N, C-alpha and C positions, 0 to 999 in steps of 0.2 A: 533456470537455464543452466545446464551443466556444460562447462567449457572443456572441450576435449581436444587434444593435439591430433589433428587429422592425419598428417603424413605418416606418423609412426603407427597409427591404427591401420592405415591402408597397407603398409609394409608388413605389419604383424599378421593381418588377416591372410595375406597372400602366402607368407612363409608358413603359417600354421596349416593352411589348406594343402600346401604342396608337400610339407615335410613331416606331418604328424603321424604318418603311417609307414610301415615297411614297404619298400619298393621292390618289385620283381626285377629280375635281370633285364638288361637292355633298355632300361628306362632312365632317361637323363633327368636327375632331380632338379637341375637348374632351369629346365624349360617345361613348364606345366602344360599338359594337353587338355586340362579341364580346370576351369576357374571356379572356386567355391562361391556359393550364393551370397555369402556375406561380403565378399570382395566386390562382386557385381553390384550389390546394394550400395556399398560405400562409394563406388565410382559413380553410380547413378545419382546419388545424393550430392556429391561434389559437383557433377556436371549440371545438375538442376540449379543449385545455388549460384553457380558461375553464370549460367545463361540468364537466369532471372534478374541478376543484379549487375551484370557487366556494364561498364561504360564504353565498351568497344562498339563504336557505331557501325562496324561491319556486320554485327550480329544482333544488335538491340538498340533501338532509337527511342525507347519509351521515355527516357530522361530528357530527350529533345522535344518529343511530341507533347509532353506535359509542361514544357518550358521551365523546367528546373535549371537546366544548363543550356548554354549557347556555345556553338563552335567558335573558335577564335580565328582560324585562318581559312580552312576549307569548309564552305557552308552549304554544300549540295544537300546533305542530309537534313539540315535545318530548314532547307527550302523544299523539303518533301520529295527529294529524288531517292526513291527506294531501289531503283534498278541498277544504277551504275556500279555499286559495290555488291550487288546481289544480297542486300540486307534481308529481304524476306525469305530468300532461299536458305540463308544461313540460320535465321531464327527457326524456321520450320525444321531443317535438318538436325540442328543441335538438340531440339526437344524430341523429335521422333527417333533419330538414329542413336544419339548418345545417351539419352535418358530412358525413354520408353523401351528401347530394345534391351538395355541392360536389366531393367526391371522385369521385363517379360522372361528373359533367360533365367534370372534369379528365381522367379516364380516356378518355372519349369523344373529347375533343379530341386527345389524344396518339395514340389509335388511328386517327384520321382525318387525321393529319399525314403528309405524304409525307417519310419519312426516307430519305435517299439514301446517305450515307456509312456506313461500318462504325461509326465513332464515334457518329454520330447514332442509329443503331439500338441500340447498346449503352446509350447514355444514355436513350433512350426506353423501352427494356425495364426498365432500373433504376428509372425513374420509376414505371412501372406496378407493379413489385414493392413499392416504398415506399408507394404508394397502398394496395395490398392489405394491407400490414402495419397501416396506420392503420385500415382498415376492420375488420380482425380485432379490433383493440383496442376499437373502438366496440361491435361486436357482443358481445364478451366482457363489457363493462360493462352492456349492455342485458340479456343473459341473466342475469347475476349479480344484476341488480336485479329483473327481472320473472319469469324462467323462460322459458316458450315465448313467442316473439316472431315477427313477420313477418321472413322471411329470404329464402327462395327466390323469393317473389313481391313482395318489398319494392321500393319506388322505381320501380315500373313505370308510374306515372302512369295515364293513361286506359286503358291496356291491362289493368291490374289495379287498379282504384280501391279494391277491397276485398280486400286480400291475406290469404291464410291465415296462421296462426301455425304455425311449424315447431316440432317437438319440441326442447326445449332440449339434451338429450344428443346428439341428431343434429347440431344446430348446432355444438356443441363439437367433435365428431368432424371435421366439415368444416373448422372454423376451424384445428384443429391440422394438418390436411393442407395447408391453404393456407399456413400458416407454414412448413411443411417445404419446399414448392415455392418460396416466397419466398427462404428462406435459401440454397437450392441455386441459384436462378436469378440472384441478385445477382452482378454482375461488377465487381470492383474495378479493372479496367483503365480504367474511366471513372467519372465521377461520376453524380449524379442531378439534383436540383433546384438545386444550387449555392446561391447566396445567398438564394433564395426559401425555403430550408429553415431555419427559425429554430431548429430543434433541433440539427441536426448539420452545417449548411453543405453538405449534399449528400454527406457522407461515406458511402460504401457499406459500409465495414467497420463503422461505427458502427450503421448500420441493421441489419446482420446480427446484431450483438450484442444490439440492442434486440429483434429478432424472436426470437432464441434465448431471451432472458430472459423474454419474454412467453409463449413456449411452455412454459417451465419453470413459470411461474405457473399456467397453465391445466392443465398435467399434474398438478400437486399438488392442484388443486381436485378431481380425480377420485380421489384416493387412497383415500377411504373407500367410494366407490360402485363403482369399477372399478379395483382395485389393479393388475391386469395391464396395462391400457391406460395407467394412470398411470405405471408404472415404465418401460414402453417409450418413451413420449413424453418423460419426464423425462430418461432416460439419453441419448436422441437429442439433446435440447436442449443438455444439458451438453457432449456431444461436438462439437456444432456451434459452441460458443463463446459462453457467457453472459458477462455483465459480470464483470470481474476487478478493477475499481477504480471508485471513486466518480466519477472523472472521465469514465467512459464512460456514465454514467447518462442516462436520458431526462428531463432537467430543463429546463424552459422558463424563460428569464430575460426578464422583460418589459422592453419598451423604456423604461418609466417615464414615457411621455407618453400622456395620455388619448386614446383609450380603451384603449390597450395598457398597462394597469397591473394590478398584482396585485389580487385580490379584496378582500383586507384593506384596501388603500389606498383602493379605490373605496368600500368600505362605511363605513370609519371616518373617513377624511380627507375625501374628496370629498363624501360624503353625510352626514357628521357623525353616524353612527349609533353606538349603544353597546348593541348587541343581544345580544352573546355574551360568554362568559367560560369559562375552563377549569372542568371539572366537579370536584365533590367526589371522585368516584371516581378521576379521573386524578391530581389533586393528592395525595390520600391514598396512592395507590399509590407515587408517587415519594417521598413522605415516609417511608413504611414501609421502603422499600428504601434510604433515604439516597442517592438517585440524584443524581449531579452535574448531570444535565440540568435540575433545578429552576431553577438560576440562569439558564440560557440560555432557558428557555421561560416562566417564571412570574415575576410581580412579587411583591414582599413587601408585607405589610400591616403598617402601623405599629400596634403593640398599644396605643399611647396614644390612638388614635382609636376604639377599640372600646368599646362600652358593656358588652359581656360577652364574655369570652374563651371559645372553644369548649372548651378544657381548661386547667388551670393551667399556665402557662408563665412562664418568667423572661426569655425572649428579647424584645428590643425590637421585633423584626419577625418575622413568621411567614407561612407560606403557608396560605391558606384557599381551598378550592374552593367553587364554587356548587352548591347542591343541585339535582339534575337535575329538570326538569319543574315547578319552583316559581318563581313570580314573585319576583325579588330586587331589583327596581328601587329600593326604599327603602334597600337596604343595598349599593348598587353599589360604593361606595368601601371597603367592609369585606371585599372579596374580592380574591383574586389575579387578575391579568389577563395579557394577552399582553405580552411584552417588546417594546421599541421596534423591533427589526428586522422584526417582522411588519408594521409599518405603512409600510415603505419602498415606494415606487411600483414598484420593480423586484424585490420579494420573489419568490423563486423558486417555481415550480409543479412538483412532482415527479409525473411520470407513472409511472415505474418506475425503480428504482435498485438499485445494488449492495448496499445494506443489505438490501433485500428478497430479493435473490438469495441472500445468505449464509444467511438464515433458511430459505429454501426448500431449500437444500443441507443444512442441519442436519436438517430434517425428512426429506428423502430418505435421508440416512444413517441416521437413527433407524429408518426403515421398512425398511432393508436393501437399498436400491437401490445400484447401483454408483456410488460417489462417492469421489473422492480426498479424504482427510481424514475426521475423525470428526464426529459430531453436535456434540460439545463444542467442537471447534476452529472450526466454522462459526458456531456460536452466539456464541462469544467474538468472532469477527471481525465479526459483524453488530452487536453491541453497541458494539464499539470504534469502528467506522467511523461509527455513528450519533452517538455522543458527540462524536467529532472533528468531524463535520459541523456539529452545532448549536453547538459551541464556536467554530468559524470564523464561522458566521453571526452569532453574538452578538458576536464580536470579541474573544475572549480573547487576552490578550497572553501568548504562549507563552514569552517570555523571563522572565516573572514566574511563570507557572503551569506546573508540571511535569505536563503532560497525561498522559504515560505512567504516572506514579505515580498520578494521579487515577483513571485507568481500571483499572489493575491492582488498586488497593485496592478498587474497586467490584466487580470480578469475583471477588475473593477472599472476599467476604462469604458467609456460609452460605446466605442466602436467594437469592443470585445465582449462586454457583458451580454449574456445571451438574450435576456428579455428586451433590453433597450436596442440592441443591434437588430434583432428580428423585427421589432416594431418599426424600425427605420427602413428595413429592406424586405427580406423574406428569410424563412428558416433555411431554404435551400442555398441562398447566397451565403449566409453566415456559416452554416455547417460545411458547405462545399469549400469555402475559402480556408477555413481553419483546418479542415481535414487535408486539403492540398498542402498547406504548410507542414502539417505533421507527417505527411508522406514524402517529404523531401528526401531525395536520393533513392526513392523507390519508383522508378520510372513507369513500370507496367501498371501499377496500381494508381499512380498519379494520373496517367492518361485515361484509365478506365473511369475513375471517379469524376474527372473533368467532364467526360462525355455524359455521365449520368446527371450531374448537378448543373452543368453548363456554367460553373464558376470555379475559379475566377475567369474573367473574360480574357482569353489569350490574345496576344498581339501578333497580327500577321506580319511576316517578313515584308520588307520594303517592296513595293510593286505588286503585292498580293492583297487579297481581301479575306474576310472571315470565312467565306465559302471555300477557300483553298486549304483551310486547316483540316487535316485528315480526320476521319472517323474510324478508320480501320487500316490494317496492313493489307496491301494487295497480295494476292496469292503468289507463291514462288513463280518466277518467270520461266522456269523450265517445265511447269506443269502442263502448259498447253501443248507441249511436245511429248512428254512422257506419259501423260494421263489425260489426253485431250477430251475424250468423250465425257468423262466424269468431271473434268474441269469445266467444260462448257455448261454442263447441267448445273453445277454448283454456282457458277457465275450468274446464270439466268435465275436461279432460285433466290438468290439474295438481292437481286435487282441490279446486277452489274459488278464486275470485278474492278471497282474503282475505289480509290482512297476515300472518296466522298460518301460512299454507301454506308448507311448506318446499320449497326448490328440490331438484332431482334429486340434487345432489351433497351436500346437507346431510342426512345419514342418521343422525347421532348424536342 
């Protein structure tokens, strides 16, 4: 993973695009009337990473729906009120308007550019393939949130101001085909976007691995609804070269200068908010498993400050999660919170990583797909890399802490060891729970994989039941006015525009 300072690249791309040629008379060099494709790509990538990983519950509540975090004071979103803040409208608009539109415009500019030399043509083609990969990523997130969405008629402006909603399964099939073409088409004899690419610095090989790993993710989404298609796509993705190390992962490192800062930094430091905390479910799960990631992810609570201990303990400090969906503002200091690395301005944003790939490979092996290694070996690797990742983020001194022993001890526990844990429950429960832990702070994927595995068992807010826990985002609340005919058709096609409606791949 190449760490690049985002803000200076964005500024550089814009300056070069505006000032690198002689200007005719009567043109103001300080106000560009055309934006270079590289700048649009950079902005789209920034907006994509921000929307996918933001903790702003006005635009994304995946981290709440997966019960990684709980709200402290205002609990409407934790109690599944999508409408009051227009959450689904913002989620939808941010992906369509701020990401996909920029990518579309960048594609148009590249297609209309006169590329003369062989090198220019290869670079231009690579840029188009990279744009396509990001478009696939966005549509995968939209489908996994809503189900049927505008696709074939999306982004057509006045030509199609009221686009139809395409069938979600059909979209998935097309997205997988696009990824196949992208992987095949990328040519590593040249680069792509160079320094305008804040994720990989224009590395074509890195984008190939990203696309293959994304294809594997999508293939496994189909495992329960279309096993044959899932296996074919998964095995093809693996053969084309998925991530084999965490350093290859799609991880955005923010510049650390506003507005290019992490969502945690923006929310807690710049805005002074104290709205979120780790849930009781997450904290208790780590506690029950004696998970070493507790130290890296959670703060301890001084028992001397508690009026009442949750259980009899002798420890001077313990971990206490917040009850999900309940206002806890009066007892904020009596709960565990996020550790200090989360509040760094350059705290990383993970789009897709090697840890996720290892869990996908474990599942593929368990289902009998052609995979090198066993379900247990990939499961162990996913846990190992995730613990190592968070230990490094936290800043563990490896000259003092024997991390291999820490990890091997954890993996040897009866509740964690793959063979013994599966024998006592099921592979879906074991893989689902450990993958959920590994996806911490990745709300969209945590919510998606909970719906596939049905583990861990989420805790309904007080006064609610399991049936109240959502299976999808409702469509934006202005769609029944702006695009009523197509909205009505889409709602009918999926079985009703309700949060309880299951997506096509969620068949258990």
